[in-house]
N, C-alpha and C positions, 0 to 999 in steps of 0.2 A: 597800693605800693605799701611796703611793709619792711622795715629794717629789724623789728623784733619778732622772731618768729618762734610758735611754740610746734614742737615737733616729736616724733618718735624716731630713733636714731638706731642703726644697727652698724657695730664696728665688723666687718668681715674678720674671720680668724686665718691667722698665720696659713693655714692648709688651704685656705681660700685665696690666697693672694693678700691677704690683709696686712695689718702691723703685726710686729713681735712682741710689742709692749704695750701696755696700758697707757690710756690718757688720763689726763686729770681736767678739772675745769679751766677753762679759758684756752682748752686747746684750740688751735687756730689754724685750721686746713682751708683750702680753696673750696667753695662750695658749687656745682653745677647743677642748676635746677634745670628740669625737663619739661618740655611739654608734653600734651595728651598722646604724641606720635612718637615719643621718647628721645627727639632731639632737643638739644640743650637750649634754652632759652634767654640765660642769663647765667652769669659766673661772678661770685662775690667772695671776699674773703671775711670770712666769718669767726666770730668766738663763741665757743658752745658752753653753756652752762647747764651740767647735768643734775637731775633731780637727785639721782644715786650718793650716797655719801661715799667717799674716799675715790679710788681708781677705778676707770671702767675699763674693765679686759677687754681684749680681742675676742669676738664670739657672742659678745653680750648685745641684749638690745634694751634702751632706756629711755625713758622721757627726758627732754632737753630744751632748752631756750638756744635759739641762734641769733646772736646779735651782729648784723651785717656791717660792714661799711657804709654800703649804698642802699636805698629800698629797692627791693624785688615785686614785681607784679606776681601776686601769686592766689591759687585759690585752694580750699580744703582738699586735701587729698594729693595735691601736688607732689611728686617726687623730685629726689634730690641725690646726687653722689658728692661723696666726700673723697677729695683728690690732695695727694701728697707726692710729689716729684713727680707729677704725670702720671701716678698710679690710683686705682680705684681702690680704697682701702675700707669703705662703709657707704651707708646710704640712709634713707628715709623717707618720710611721709610728713609732710606739713599737716598739723592740726589747727585750724583755726577757731577761736571761741565763736559762740553761737552770736549773731548781730543784735 
């Protein structure tokens, strides 16, 4: 179970149904974590801290840390979806450090 998660995050472009505007550090979407079958296994409110400096534009892929309000059981390579107002605006893959 982890509450602090390292991940590769992609923000969908507006043309793909994503956001119109950039996001900044401490952006707090709902995060839906997916199982190997693609079904949601957990949902948590998480704050994202990006490795990139400044705003992260829609259509970008960046490394980030997710700080979730509640611990989530994850594996390296677990997928997740960023949700805003019921709309999927991005997603990513969990990258766990070596044990």
